[in-house]
C-alpha positions, 0 to 999 in steps of 0.5 A: 499500500502506498501512503503519504502525508499531506498536512503541510500542503498549501494550495497557493499559486506562485505569487510574489508577496512584498513586505518592507520595514519602516525606515526613514533611511533609503540608502541600502535596498536588497531583494530577499527571495525564498520559496513557500515551504511549510513550516520554515517559510510560508504564505498565509493570509497574504503574509510571509510567515514561519520561523525562518522568515521571522529570523531574516526579518529580525536580522534585516531590521537590526541591520537597518536595511530596506528590503522586500521579500518575494516568494518564488518557485525555488529554481527562479529564486536560486537563479536570481541569487546566483546572477543578480547583485544585492539578493538575499536568499533563504532557506538555503542548504550549504553544500560543497557544490554551493560553498563558493557561490554565495556569501553566507550569513548564518544558520537558520535550522539544522536539516534532517532529510529522509527519503519517503516511499511505499512501506513495502519497498524494503528500503531502509537506512542500511540501503546502499546509495547505489542501490537507489539509482534504479528507482524513480526519485522526485526532487525540486529543481536546483534544490540541495537534494537534487544537486546531491543526487545528480552529483552522485550519478542518479539518472532517474530524477523527476524535477518539480517546481515545488516539493508538494508536487512530489506527493502528487506524483507519488500518489499517481505512481509516477515516482518511487521515492521523494526526499523531504525535511523531517520537520515537514513530515513528522507524521510519516512512518519511520519505516519509510525513511532513508538518511540522505547524507551530505546535507548541511543546515539551512542558511541565509546567504547573499549573492556573490555580486552583493556589495561587501558593505551590505554583507558585513552589515547584515552579518553583524546584525545576524550575530546580534540577533542570535546573541539576543535570542540566546540570552532570552533562551537562557533566562527562560523566554521563548 
């Protein structure tokens, strides 16, 4: 029997939503791009919410920069961050392939990826990576998982614009497995998981063409926000 989790799915179109902080200074303006990925960052009631968005906004507010956030398909957001100046992207996995392509600001959350499929697949955490190459795997185009599998010689990859589409492909028996962050699939049975090695925590990052002054300003603000969060946690405030 094939079964899957749908609790996190949002039936939203790929629209761009914009927000900006209230600031009298208009010296520094940056574009922030992300995708709709519940629960880290997502759109609800025409607002961009989630813990990752909250952290990014706190950092940019502390850095005193003007910004607008656009929710885009991941491949488009990724392309903008690779090719345009003054672009901040989140939530981005820092892999060996990407390490030199961005100016990294700091961590958002640690990743815990698994490969989900049918309960009778006999795939488990002891399954060799090469053994998975014979299966059809759905991935988000230009995602860290896609790049990881592609670099390891996987050929039967079906790419989608958004992760939720993998669930539909799985239901239609068009793919055998799909990777997902564990935090987004907490209710999926552990018997269907495969640890996807080689992935790192999600980060906030600037495009390489971004002005160094802006990057350093935001890095300092990030450290200030993280230190403040640590202090609040130490005294019992969450």
